[in-house]
RODREN-802970 format. One record per atom (N, C-alpha, C): x, y, z; residue number from 1; residue in one letter. Coordinates in Angstrom, 1 decimal. Example, Ala and Ser with C-alpha at 12.3 -4.5 7.8 and 13.67 -1.06 7.14 Angstrom:
2
      X      Y      Z   k r
   13.2   -5.7    7.8   1 A
   12.3   -4.5    7.8   1 A
   13.2   -3.3    7.8   1 A
   12.8   -2.2    7.1   2 S
   13.7   -1.1    7.1   2 S
   12.9    0.0    7.9   2 S
***
This chain:
231
      X      Y      Z   k r
    0.2   60.0  -28.9   1 M
   -0.4   59.4  -30.1   1 M
   -0.4   57.8  -29.9   1 M
   -1.6   57.2  -30.0   2 K
   -1.7   55.8  -29.9   2 K
   -1.3   55.1  -31.2   2 K
   -0.7   53.9  -31.0   3 T
   -0.3   53.1  -32.1   3 T
   -1.2   51.9  -32.2   3 T
   -1.8   51.7  -33.3   4 L
   -2.8   50.6  -33.5   4 L
   -2.0   49.4  -34.0   4 L
   -2.2   48.2  -33.4   5 L
   -1.5   47.0  -33.8   5 L
   -2.5   46.3  -34.8   5 L
   -1.9   45.6  -35.7   6 P
   -2.8   44.9  -36.6   6 P
   -3.6   43.8  -35.9   6 P
   -4.8   43.6  -36.2   7 A
   -5.6   42.6  -35.5   7 A
   -5.0   41.2  -35.6   7 A
   -4.3   40.9  -36.7   8 A
   -3.7   39.6  -36.9   8 A
   -2.7   39.3  -35.9   8 A
   -2.1   40.3  -35.2   9 A
   -1.0   40.1  -34.3   9 A
   -1.4   39.4  -33.1   9 A
   -2.7   39.5  -32.7  10 S
   -3.2   38.8  -31.5  10 S
   -4.0   37.6  -31.8  10 S
   -4.1   37.2  -33.0  11 A
   -4.9   36.1  -33.4  11 A
   -4.1   34.8  -33.2  11 A
   -4.8   33.7  -32.9  12 Q
   -4.1   32.4  -32.8  12 Q
   -4.6   31.5  -33.9  12 Q
   -3.7   30.9  -34.6  13 V
   -4.0   30.0  -35.7  13 V
   -4.1   28.6  -35.3  13 V
   -5.1   27.9  -35.5  14 S
   -5.2   26.5  -35.1  14 S
   -5.6   25.7  -36.4  14 S
   -5.1   24.4  -36.4  15 S
   -5.3   23.5  -37.5  15 S
   -6.7   23.0  -37.4  15 S
   -7.3   22.8  -38.5  16 P
   -8.7   22.2  -38.4  16 P
   -8.6   20.7  -37.9  16 P
   -9.7   20.3  -37.2  17 P
   -9.7   18.9  -36.7  17 P
   -9.5   17.9  -37.8  17 P
   -8.8   16.9  -37.5  18 M
   -8.6   15.8  -38.5  18 M
   -9.8   14.9  -38.6  18 M
  -10.3   14.7  -39.7  19 L
  -11.5   13.9  -39.9  19 L
  -11.1   12.4  -40.0  19 L
  -11.8   11.6  -39.3  20 I
  -11.4   10.1  -39.4  20 I
  -12.6    9.4  -40.1  20 I
  -12.2    8.7  -41.1  21 D
  -13.1    8.0  -41.9  21 D
  -13.3    6.6  -41.4  21 D
  -14.3    6.4  -40.6  22 G
  -14.6    5.1  -39.9  22 G
  -15.3    5.3  -38.6  22 G
  -15.4    4.2  -37.9  23 T
  -16.1    4.2  -36.6  23 T
  -15.1    4.0  -35.5  23 T
  -15.2    4.9  -34.5  24 I
  -14.3    4.8  -33.4  24 I
  -14.9    4.0  -32.2  24 I
  -14.2    3.0  -31.8  25 L
  -14.6    2.2  -30.7  25 L
  -13.6    2.4  -29.5  25 L
  -14.2    2.6  -28.3  26 E
  -13.3    2.7  -27.1  26 E
  -13.6    1.5  -26.2  26 E
  -12.5    0.8  -25.9  27 V
  -12.6   -0.4  -25.1  27 V
  -11.9   -0.2  -23.8  27 V
  -12.5   -0.6  -22.6  28 V
  -11.8   -0.5  -21.3  28 V
  -11.5   -2.0  -21.0  28 V
  -10.2   -2.2  -20.7  29 A
   -9.8   -3.6  -20.4  29 A
   -8.9   -3.6  -19.2  29 A
   -9.1   -4.7  -18.4  30 E
   -8.3   -4.8  -17.2  30 E
   -7.3   -6.0  -17.4  30 E
   -6.0   -5.7  -17.2  31 G
   -5.0   -6.7  -17.3  31 G
   -4.6   -7.1  -15.9  31 G
   -4.2   -8.4  -15.7  32 K
   -3.9   -8.9  -14.4  32 K
   -2.8   -9.9  -14.5  32 K
   -2.0   -9.9  -13.4  33 T
   -1.0  -11.0  -13.2  33 T
   -0.9  -11.3  -11.7  33 T
   -0.3  -12.3  -11.3  34 T
   -0.3  -12.7   -9.9  34 T
    1.1  -12.8   -9.4  34 T
    1.3  -12.4   -8.2  35 R
    2.6  -12.4   -7.6  35 R
    2.5  -12.9   -6.1  35 R
    3.6  -13.5   -5.6  36 T
    3.7  -13.8   -4.2  36 T
    4.5  -12.7   -3.6  36 T
    3.9  -12.0   -2.5  37 P
    4.5  -10.9   -1.9  37 P
    5.9  -11.3   -1.4  37 P
    6.9  -10.4   -1.5  38 D
    8.2  -10.7   -1.0  38 D
    8.6   -9.6    0.1  38 D
    7.7   -8.9    0.6  39 L
    8.0   -7.9    1.6  39 L
    6.8   -7.7    2.5  39 L
    7.0   -7.7    3.8  40 V
    5.9   -7.5    4.7  40 V
    6.3   -6.5    5.8  40 V
    5.3   -5.6    6.0  41 T
    5.5   -4.6    7.1  41 T
    4.6   -4.8    8.2  41 T
    5.1   -4.7    9.4  42 I
    4.4   -5.0   10.6  42 I
    4.7   -3.8   11.6  42 I
    3.7   -3.3   12.3  43 N
    4.0   -2.3   13.3  43 N
    4.0   -3.1   14.7  43 N
    5.1   -2.8   15.4  44 T
    5.2   -3.4   16.7  44 T
    5.7   -2.3   17.7  44 T
    5.4   -2.5   19.0  45 G
    5.9   -1.5   19.9  45 G
    5.6   -1.8   21.3  45 G
    5.7   -0.8   22.2  46 V
    5.6   -1.0   23.6  46 V
    4.7    0.1   24.2  46 V
    3.8   -0.3   25.1  47 V
    2.9    0.6   25.8  47 V
    3.2    0.4   27.3  47 V
    3.6    1.4   28.0  48 T
    3.8    1.4   29.4  48 T
    3.0    2.4   30.2  48 T
    2.7    2.1   31.4  49 Q
    2.0    3.0   32.3  49 Q
    2.7    3.2   33.6  49 Q
    2.7    4.4   34.1  50 A
    3.4    4.7   35.4  50 A
    2.7    5.9   36.0  50 A
    3.0    6.1   37.3  51 P
    2.4    7.3   38.0  51 P
    2.8    8.6   37.5  51 P
    4.1    8.7   37.0  52 T
    4.6   10.0   36.5  52 T
    5.0    9.9   35.0  52 T
    5.0   11.0   34.3  53 A
    5.3   11.0   32.9  53 A
    6.8   10.5   32.7  53 A
    7.7   11.0   33.5  54 S
    9.1   10.6   33.3  54 S
    9.3    9.1   33.5  54 S
    8.6    8.5   34.5  55 T
    8.8    7.1   34.7  55 T
    8.2    6.3   33.5  55 T
    7.0    6.7   33.0  56 A
    6.4    6.0   31.9  56 A
    7.3    6.1   30.7  56 A
    7.9    7.2   30.4  57 L
    8.8    7.3   29.3  57 L
   10.1    6.5   29.5  57 L
   10.6    6.6   30.7  58 T
   11.9    5.9   30.9  58 T
   11.7    4.4   30.8  58 T
   10.6    3.8   31.4  59 D
   10.3    2.4   31.3  59 D
   10.1    2.0   29.8  59 D
    9.4    2.9   29.1  60 N
    9.1    2.6   27.7  60 N
   10.4    2.5   26.9  60 N
   11.3    3.5   27.1  61 A
   12.5    3.6   26.4  61 A
   13.4    2.3   26.6  61 A
   13.4    1.8   27.8  62 V
   14.2    0.6   28.1  62 V
   13.7   -0.6   27.4  62 V
   12.4   -0.7   27.3  63 R
   11.8   -1.9   26.7  63 R
   11.9   -1.8   25.2  63 R
   11.8   -0.5   24.6  64 V
   11.9   -0.3   23.2  64 V
   13.3   -0.6   22.7  64 V
   14.3   -0.2   23.5  65 K
   15.7   -0.5   23.2  65 K
   15.9   -2.0   23.1  65 K
   15.3   -2.8   24.0  66 R
   15.4   -4.3   23.9  66 R
   14.8   -4.8   22.6  66 R
   13.6   -4.2   22.3  67 V
   12.9   -4.7   21.1  67 V
   13.7   -4.4   19.8  67 V
   14.3   -3.2   19.7  68 V
   15.1   -2.8   18.5  68 V
   16.4   -3.7   18.5  68 V
   17.0   -4.0   19.6  69 L
   18.2   -4.8   19.7  69 L
   17.8   -6.3   19.2  69 L
   16.6   -6.7   19.6  70 A
   16.2   -8.1   19.1  70 A
   16.0   -8.1   17.6  70 A
   15.5   -7.0   17.0  71 L
   15.3   -6.9   15.6  71 L
   16.7   -7.0   14.9  71 L
   17.6   -6.2   15.4  72 K
   18.9   -6.2   14.7  72 K
   19.7   -7.5   14.9  72 K
   19.5   -8.1   16.1  73 T
   20.2   -9.4   16.3  73 T
   19.6  -10.5   15.3  73 T
   18.3  -10.3   15.0  74 A
   17.7  -11.3   14.1  74 A
   18.0  -11.0   12.6  74 A
   18.8   -9.9   12.4  75 G
   19.3   -9.6   11.0  75 G
   18.5   -8.6   10.3  75 G
   17.5   -7.9   11.0  76 V
   16.8   -6.9   10.3  76 V
   17.7   -5.6   10.1  76 V
   17.8   -5.1    8.9  77 A
   18.6   -4.0    8.6  77 A
   18.1   -2.7    9.2  77 A
   19.0   -1.8    9.5  78 D
   18.6   -0.4   10.0  78 D
   17.6    0.2    9.1  78 D
   17.7    0.1    7.8  79 R
   16.8    0.8    6.9  79 R
   15.4    0.3    7.0  79 R
   15.3   -0.9    7.6  80 D
   13.9   -1.5    7.6  80 D
   13.3   -1.3    9.0  80 D
   13.9   -0.5    9.8  81 I
   13.3   -0.2   11.1  81 I
   13.1    1.3   11.2  81 I
   11.9    1.8   11.6  82 R
   11.7    3.2   11.7  82 R
   10.6    3.5   12.8  82 R
   10.7    4.6   13.4  83 S
    9.7    5.0   14.4  83 S
    8.5    5.4   13.7  83 S
    7.3    4.9   14.1  84 A
    6.0    5.2   13.4  84 A
    5.2    6.1   14.3  84 A
    5.3    6.0   15.6  85 N
    4.5    6.9   16.4  85 N
    5.0    6.8   17.9  85 N
    5.1    8.0   18.5  86 I
    5.5    8.1   19.9  86 I
    4.5    9.0   20.6  86 I
    3.9    8.6   21.7  87 S
    2.9    9.4   22.4  87 S
    3.0    9.2   23.9  87 S
    2.6   10.3   24.6  88 L
    2.5   10.3   26.1  88 L
    1.1   10.9   26.4  88 L
    0.3   10.2   27.1  89 Q
   -1.0   10.6   27.4  89 Q
   -1.4   10.4   28.9  89 Q
   -2.0   11.4   29.5  90 P
   -2.5   11.3   30.9  90 P
   -3.6   10.3   30.9  90 P
   -3.7    9.5   31.9  91 Q
   -4.8    8.5   32.1  91 Q
   -5.8    9.0   33.1  91 Q
   -7.1    9.1   32.7  92 I
   -8.1    9.5   33.5  92 I
   -9.2    8.4   33.7  92 I
   -9.6    8.1   34.9  93 R
  -10.6    7.1   35.1  93 R
  -12.0    7.9   35.3  93 R
  -13.0    7.5   34.5  94 Y
  -14.3    8.1   34.7  94 Y
  -15.3    7.1   35.2  94 Y
  -16.1    7.6   36.1  95 A
  -17.2    6.7   36.6  95 A
  -18.4    7.6   36.8  95 A
  -19.6    6.9   36.9  96 D
  -20.8    7.6   37.1  96 D
  -20.9    8.3   38.4  96 D
  -21.4    9.5   38.4  97 N
  -21.6   10.3   39.7  97 N
  -20.4   10.5   40.5  97 N
  -19.2   10.4   39.9  98 T
  -18.0   10.7   40.7  98 T
  -17.1   11.6   39.8  98 T
  -16.3   12.4   40.4  99 P
  -15.3   13.2   39.6  99 P
  -14.3   12.4   38.9  99 P
  -13.8   12.8   37.8 100 P
  -12.7   12.1   37.1 100 P
  -11.5   12.0   38.0 100 P
  -10.8   10.8   37.9 101 V
   -9.6   10.5   38.8 101 V
   -8.4   10.3   37.9 101 V
   -7.4   11.1   38.1 102 F
   -6.1   11.0   37.4 102 F
   -5.4    9.7   37.9 102 F
   -5.0    8.8   37.0 103 T
   -4.3    7.6   37.5 103 T
   -2.9    7.5   37.0 103 T
   -2.4    8.4   36.2 104 G
   -1.0    8.3   35.8 104 G
   -0.8    8.6   34.3 104 G
    0.2    8.1   33.7 105 Y
    0.5    8.4   32.3 105 Y
    0.8    7.1   31.6 105 Y
    0.4    7.2   30.3 106 Q
    0.7    6.0   29.4 106 Q
    1.6    6.5   28.3 106 Q
    2.7    5.8   28.1 107 A
    3.7    6.1   27.0 107 A
    3.6    5.0   26.0 107 A
    3.6    5.4   24.7 108 S
    3.5    4.4   23.7 108 S
    4.6    4.7   22.6 108 S
    5.3    3.7   22.1 109 N
    6.3    3.9   21.1 109 N
    6.1    2.7   20.1 109 N
    5.7    3.1   18.9 110 T
    5.4    2.1   17.8 110 T
    6.5    2.2   16.8 110 T
    7.0    1.0   16.4 111 I
    8.0    0.9   15.4 111 I
    7.5    0.1   14.2 111 I
    7.8    0.7   13.0 112 S
    7.4    0.0   11.7 112 S
    8.6   -0.8   11.3 112 S
    8.3   -2.1   11.0 113 V
    9.4   -3.0   10.7 113 V
    9.1   -3.7    9.3 113 V
   10.1   -3.7    8.4 114 R
    9.9   -4.4    7.2 114 R
   10.7   -5.7    7.2 114 R
   10.1   -6.8    6.9 115 F
   10.7   -8.1    6.8 115 F
   10.9   -8.5    5.4 115 F
   12.1   -8.7    5.0 116 R
   12.4   -9.2    3.6 116 R
   12.4  -10.7    3.5 116 R
   12.7  -11.3    4.6 117 D
   12.6  -12.8    4.6 117 D
   11.3  -13.2    5.3 117 D
   10.2  -13.3    4.6 118 I
    8.9  -13.5    5.2 118 I
    8.8  -14.8    6.0 118 I
    9.6  -15.8    5.6 119 T
    9.6  -17.0    6.3 119 T
   10.0  -16.9    7.7 119 T
   10.8  -15.9    8.1 120 R
   11.3  -15.7    9.4 120 R
   10.5  -14.7   10.2 120 R
    9.5  -14.1    9.6 121 A
    8.8  -13.0   10.2 121 A
    8.1  -13.5   11.5 121 A
    7.4  -14.6   11.5 122 G
    6.7  -15.1   12.7 122 G
    7.7  -15.4   13.8 122 G
    8.8  -16.0   13.6 123 T
    9.8  -16.3   14.6 123 T
   10.3  -15.0   15.2 123 T
   10.5  -14.0   14.4 124 I
   11.0  -12.7   14.9 124 I
   10.0  -12.1   15.8 124 I
    8.7  -12.1   15.4 125 L
    7.7  -11.5   16.2 125 L
    7.6  -12.2   17.5 125 L
    7.7  -13.5   17.6 126 D
    7.7  -14.1   18.9 126 D
    8.9  -13.7   19.8 126 D
   10.0  -13.4   19.2 127 A
   11.2  -12.9   19.9 127 A
   10.9  -11.5   20.4 127 A
   10.2  -10.7   19.6 128 L
    9.9   -9.3   20.1 128 L
    9.0   -9.4   21.3 128 L
    8.1  -10.2   21.3 129 V
    7.2  -10.3   22.5 129 V
    8.0  -10.7   23.7 129 V
    8.9  -11.7   23.6 130 R
    9.7  -12.1   24.7 130 R
   10.6  -10.9   25.2 130 R
   10.9  -10.0   24.3 131 E
   11.8   -8.9   24.7 131 E
   11.0   -7.7   25.2 131 E
    9.7   -7.8   25.3 132 G
    8.9   -6.7   25.9 132 G
    7.9   -6.0   25.0 132 G
    7.8   -6.4   23.7 133 A
    6.8   -5.8   22.8 133 A
    5.4   -6.3   23.2 133 A
    4.5   -5.3   23.4 134 N
    3.1   -5.7   23.8 134 N
    2.1   -5.2   22.8 134 N
    2.5   -4.7   21.6 135 Q
    1.7   -4.3   20.6 135 Q
    2.2   -4.9   19.2 135 Q
    1.3   -5.5   18.5 136 I
    1.6   -6.0   17.1 136 I
    0.4   -5.8   16.2 136 I
    0.6   -5.1   15.1 137 D
   -0.4   -4.8   14.2 137 D
    0.1   -5.1   12.8 137 D
   -0.7   -5.8   12.0 138 G
   -0.3   -6.2   10.6 138 G
   -0.8   -7.6   10.3 138 G
   -0.2   -8.2    9.3 139 P
    0.9   -7.7    8.4 139 P
    0.3   -7.0    7.2 139 P
    1.2   -6.2    6.6 140 N
    0.9   -5.5    5.4 140 N
    1.8   -6.1    4.3 140 N
    1.2   -6.9    3.4 141 F
    2.1   -7.6    2.4 141 F
    2.2   -6.7    1.2 141 F
    3.4   -6.7    0.6 142 Q
    3.7   -5.9   -0.6 142 Q
    4.6   -6.6   -1.5 142 Q
    4.7   -6.1   -2.7 143 I
    5.7   -6.6   -3.7 143 I
    6.7   -5.5   -3.8 143 I
    8.0   -5.8   -3.5 144 E
    9.0   -4.8   -3.4 144 E
    9.3   -4.1   -4.7 144 E
    9.4   -4.9   -5.8 145 K
    9.7   -4.3   -7.1 145 K
    8.6   -4.8   -8.1 145 K
    7.5   -4.0   -8.1 146 P
    6.3   -4.5   -8.9 146 P
    6.4   -4.1  -10.4 146 P
    7.5   -3.5  -10.9 147 E
    7.5   -2.9  -12.3 147 E
    7.2   -4.1  -13.3 147 E
    7.9   -5.2  -13.1 148 T
    7.8   -6.3  -14.1 148 T
    6.4   -6.8  -14.1 148 T
    5.8   -6.9  -12.9 149 A
    4.4   -7.4  -12.8 149 A
    3.4   -6.4  -13.4 149 A
    3.7   -5.1  -13.3 150 F
    2.8   -4.1  -13.9 150 F
    2.9   -4.3  -15.4 150 F
    4.1   -4.5  -16.0 151 D
    4.3   -4.6  -17.4 151 D
    3.5   -5.8  -17.9 151 D
    3.6   -6.9  -17.2 152 E
    2.8   -8.1  -17.6 152 E
    1.3   -7.8  -17.6 152 E
    0.8   -7.1  -16.6 153 A
   -0.6   -6.7  -16.5 153 A
   -0.9   -5.8  -17.7 153 A
   -0.1   -4.9  -18.1 154 R
   -0.3   -4.0  -19.2 154 R
   -0.5   -4.8  -20.5 154 R
    0.5   -5.8  -20.7 155 A
    0.4   -6.6  -21.9 155 A
   -0.9   -7.4  -21.9 155 A
   -1.3   -7.9  -20.8 156 D
   -2.5   -8.7  -20.7 156 D
   -3.7   -7.8  -21.0 156 D
   -3.7   -6.5  -20.6 157 A
   -4.8   -5.6  -20.8 157 A
   -4.9   -5.3  -22.3 157 A
   -3.8   -5.1  -23.0 158 V
   -3.8   -4.8  -24.4 158 V
   -4.3   -6.0  -25.2 158 V
   -3.9   -7.2  -24.8 159 A
   -4.3   -8.4  -25.5 159 A
   -5.9   -8.5  -25.4 159 A
   -6.4   -8.3  -24.2 160 K
   -7.8   -8.4  -24.0 160 K
   -8.5   -7.3  -24.8 160 K
   -8.0   -6.1  -24.8 161 A
   -8.6   -5.0  -25.6 161 A
   -8.7   -5.4  -27.1 161 A
   -7.6   -6.0  -27.6 162 N
   -7.6   -6.4  -29.0 162 N
   -8.7   -7.4  -29.3 162 N
   -8.8   -8.4  -28.4 163 V
   -9.8   -9.5  -28.6 163 V
  -11.2   -8.9  -28.6 163 V
  -11.4   -8.0  -27.6 164 R
  -12.7   -7.4  -27.5 164 R
  -13.1   -6.5  -28.7 164 R
  -12.1   -5.7  -29.1 165 A
  -12.4   -4.9  -30.3 165 A
  -12.7   -5.7  -31.5 165 A
  -12.0   -6.8  -31.7 166 A
  -12.3   -7.7  -32.9 166 A
  -13.7   -8.3  -32.7 166 A
  -14.1   -8.6  -31.5 167 L
  -15.5   -9.1  -31.3 167 L
  -16.5   -8.1  -31.7 167 L
  -16.4   -6.9  -31.2 168 Y
  -17.3   -5.8  -31.5 168 Y
  -17.4   -5.6  -33.0 168 Y
  -16.2   -5.5  -33.6 169 A
  -16.1   -5.2  -35.1 169 A
  -16.9   -6.3  -35.9 169 A
  -16.7   -7.6  -35.5 170 R
  -17.3   -8.7  -36.2 170 R
  -18.8   -8.6  -36.0 170 R
  -19.3   -8.3  -34.8 171 V
  -20.7   -8.3  -34.5 171 V
  -21.4   -7.2  -35.4 171 V
  -20.8   -6.1  -35.6 172 V
  -21.4   -5.0  -36.4 172 V
  -21.0   -5.0  -37.9 172 V
  -20.3   -6.0  -38.3 173 G
  -20.0   -6.1  -39.7 173 G
  -18.8   -5.3  -40.1 173 G
  -17.9   -4.9  -39.2 174 L
  -16.8   -4.1  -39.6 174 L
  -15.5   -4.9  -39.2 174 L
  -14.3   -4.3  -39.5 175 R
  -13.0   -4.8  -39.1 175 R
  -12.2   -3.8  -38.4 175 R
  -11.3   -4.3  -37.6 176 V
  -10.4   -3.3  -36.9 176 V
   -9.3   -2.9  -37.8 176 V
   -9.3   -1.5  -38.1 177 D
   -8.3   -1.0  -39.0 177 D
   -7.0   -0.7  -38.3 177 D
   -7.1   -0.1  -37.1 178 R
   -5.9    0.2  -36.3 178 R
   -6.2    0.7  -35.0 178 R
   -5.2    0.7  -34.1 179 M
   -5.4    1.3  -32.7 179 M
   -5.1    2.8  -32.8 179 M
   -6.0    3.6  -32.2 180 L
   -5.8    5.0  -32.3 180 L
   -5.1    5.6  -31.0 180 L
   -5.4    5.1  -29.9 181 S
   -4.8    5.6  -28.6 181 S
   -4.9    4.6  -27.5 181 S
   -4.0    4.7  -26.5 182 I
   -4.1    3.9  -25.3 182 I
   -3.9    4.9  -24.1 182 I
   -4.7    4.8  -23.2 183 S
   -4.5    5.6  -21.9 183 S
   -4.7    4.7  -20.7 183 S
   -3.7    4.9  -19.8 184 E
   -3.7    4.0  -18.6 184 E
   -4.4    4.7  -17.5 184 E
   -5.3    3.9  -16.8 185 N
   -5.9    4.4  -15.7 185 N
   -4.9    4.6  -14.6 185 N
   -4.9    5.8  -13.9 186 S
   -3.9    6.1  -12.9 186 S
   -4.0    5.2  -11.7 186 S
   -5.1    4.5  -11.5 187 A
   -5.4    3.7  -10.3 187 A
   -4.8    2.3  -10.5 187 A
   -3.6    2.2  -11.0 188 A
   -2.9    0.9  -11.0 188 A
   -2.9    0.3   -9.6 188 A
   -3.2   -1.0   -9.6 189 N
   -3.5   -1.6   -8.3 189 N
   -2.6   -2.8   -7.9 189 N
   -2.0   -2.7   -6.7 190 V
   -1.4   -3.9   -6.1 190 V
   -2.1   -4.1   -4.8 190 V
   -3.1   -5.0   -4.7 191 P
   -3.9   -5.1   -3.5 191 P
   -3.0   -5.5   -2.3 191 P
   -3.3   -4.9   -1.2 192 I
   -2.5   -5.1    0.0 192 I
   -3.3   -5.9    1.0 192 I
   -2.8   -7.1    1.4 193 A
   -3.6   -7.9    2.3 193 A
   -3.3   -7.4    3.7 193 A
   -4.4   -7.0    4.4 194 L
   -4.3   -6.6    5.8 194 L
   -4.9   -7.6    6.7 194 L
   -4.2   -8.1    7.6 195 T
   -4.7   -9.1    8.6 195 T
   -4.3   -8.7   10.0 195 T
   -5.3   -8.4   10.8 196 A
   -5.0   -8.0   12.2 196 A
   -4.3   -9.2   12.9 196 A
   -3.2   -8.8   13.7 197 M
   -2.5   -9.8   14.4 197 M
   -2.4   -9.4   15.9 197 M
   -3.4   -8.8   16.4 198 R
   -3.5   -8.5   17.8 198 R
   -3.6   -9.8   18.6 198 R
   -2.8  -10.0   19.6 199 E
   -2.8  -11.3   20.3 199 E
   -2.9  -11.0   21.8 199 E
   -3.2  -12.0   22.6 200 N
   -3.1  -12.0   24.0 200 N
   -1.6  -12.1   24.3 200 N
   -0.9  -11.0   24.6 201 M
    0.5  -11.0   24.7 201 M
    1.0  -11.7   25.9 201 M
    0.1  -11.9   26.9 202 A
    0.6  -12.7   28.1 202 A
    1.0  -14.1   27.7 202 A
    0.3  -14.7   26.7 203 G
    0.6  -16.1   26.4 203 G
    1.3  -16.3   25.1 203 G
    1.7  -15.1   24.5 204 A
    2.3  -15.3   23.1 204 A
    3.7  -15.9   23.2 204 A
    4.5  -15.5   24.2 205 A
    5.8  -16.0   24.3 205 A
    5.9  -17.5   24.5 205 A
    4.9  -18.1   25.1 206 S
    4.9  -19.5   25.4 206 S
    4.2  -20.3   24.3 206 S
    3.6  -19.6   23.4 207 A
    2.8  -20.3   22.3 207 A
    3.8  -20.8   21.2 207 A
    3.2  -21.6   20.3 208 S
    4.0  -22.0   19.2 208 S
    4.3  -20.9   18.3 208 S
    5.3  -21.1   17.3 209 D
    5.7  -20.0   16.5 209 D
    4.5  -19.3   15.8 209 D
    4.5  -18.0   15.7 210 T
    3.5  -17.3   15.0 210 T
    3.7  -17.5   13.5 210 T
    2.6  -17.8   12.8 211 K
    2.7  -18.0   11.3 211 K
    2.3  -16.7   10.6 211 K
    3.1  -16.4    9.6 212 V
    2.9  -15.2    8.7 212 V
    2.8  -15.8    7.3 212 V
    1.6  -15.8    6.7 213 I
    1.4  -16.5    5.4 213 I
    1.1  -15.5    4.4 213 I
    2.0  -15.3    3.4 214 P
    1.8  -14.2    2.4 214 P
    0.7  -14.5    1.4 214 P
    0.5  -15.7    1.0 215 G
   -0.4  -16.0   -0.1 215 G
    0.0  -15.4   -1.4 215 G
   -1.0  -15.1   -2.2 216 E
   -0.7  -14.4   -3.5 216 E
   -1.5  -13.1   -3.7 216 E
   -1.1  -12.2   -4.5 217 Q
   -1.7  -11.0   -4.8 217 Q
   -1.9  -10.8   -6.3 217 Q
   -3.0  -10.2   -6.7 218 D
   -3.3   -9.8   -8.0 218 D
   -2.7   -8.4   -8.3 218 D
   -2.0   -8.2   -9.4 219 V
   -1.5   -6.9   -9.8 219 V
   -2.3   -6.6  -11.0 219 V
   -3.1   -5.5  -11.0 220 T
   -4.0   -5.1  -12.1 220 T
   -3.7   -3.8  -12.7 220 T
   -4.0   -3.6  -14.0 221 I
   -3.9   -2.4  -14.7 221 I
   -5.2   -2.2  -15.5 221 I
   -5.7   -1.0  -15.5 222 N
   -6.9   -0.7  -16.4 222 N
   -6.5    0.2  -17.5 222 N
   -6.8   -0.2  -18.8 223 L
   -6.5    0.6  -19.9 223 L
   -7.8    1.0  -20.7 223 L
   -7.7    2.2  -21.2 224 S
   -8.8    2.6  -22.2 224 S
   -8.1    2.7  -23.6 224 S
   -8.6    1.9  -24.5 225 V
   -8.0    1.8  -25.8 225 V
   -9.0    2.2  -26.9 225 V
   -8.6    3.0  -27.8 226 R
   -9.5    3.5  -28.9 226 R
   -9.1    2.8  -30.2 226 R
  -10.0    2.3  -30.9 227 F
   -9.8    1.6  -32.2 227 F
  -10.6    2.3  -33.3 227 F
  -10.0    2.2  -34.5 228 L
  -10.7    2.6  -35.7 228 L
  -11.3    1.4  -36.4 228 L
  -12.6    1.4  -36.6 229 L
  -13.3    0.3  -37.3 229 L
  -13.7    0.7  -38.7 229 L
  -13.4   -0.1  -39.7 230 K
  -13.8    0.2  -41.0 230 K
  -14.5   -1.1  -41.7 230 K
  -15.1   -0.8  -42.9 231 K
  -15.7   -1.9  -43.6 231 K
  -14.6   -2.7  -44.4 231 K
***
């Protein structure tokens, strides 16, 4: 025998939508503040070539060890040094109308290094080249603790939204009654300055100190703010 359940048992009760007496205005505002980067990341490493794979790797390991030792001697902490990429590739020479020729192996070991004292970054890079580094890419400037800067940008965005809402209200003959909602765009932005630093490594060690200039960065936040306008 089947049991029939009351129809109300499966029903969902929802509240009626709240009616708003007034005009809703949505404003998109960008807030911005400026910071000087206090952290820079640079990739450095060693590329070696040899007739055999084992020789290429051994030579590479010896030079990389010197590079890492130079970093630690310069005061770079262990937490700011990490392996970024290690590779071993056969080298093939191609030419027109001739078969490919195997010429040996190329070993590459790239290390990502963070410099917290940006003023010393250039001097340390020069020391790395002297110790055998023949690859340098970067710098990648960052703000290590951007939370305060983001909050300043948020406050700036809210202030701009209020000013803009007041302007629209005045133009259409209304007034701002209250703010209804704020939503933050997930694409909060700390622009990262990328500048290639590939050099002729043969002359880098004898050149004057490499300059690493952080400049300034804009920290931006985008908000969508809804206002209620009334007469």
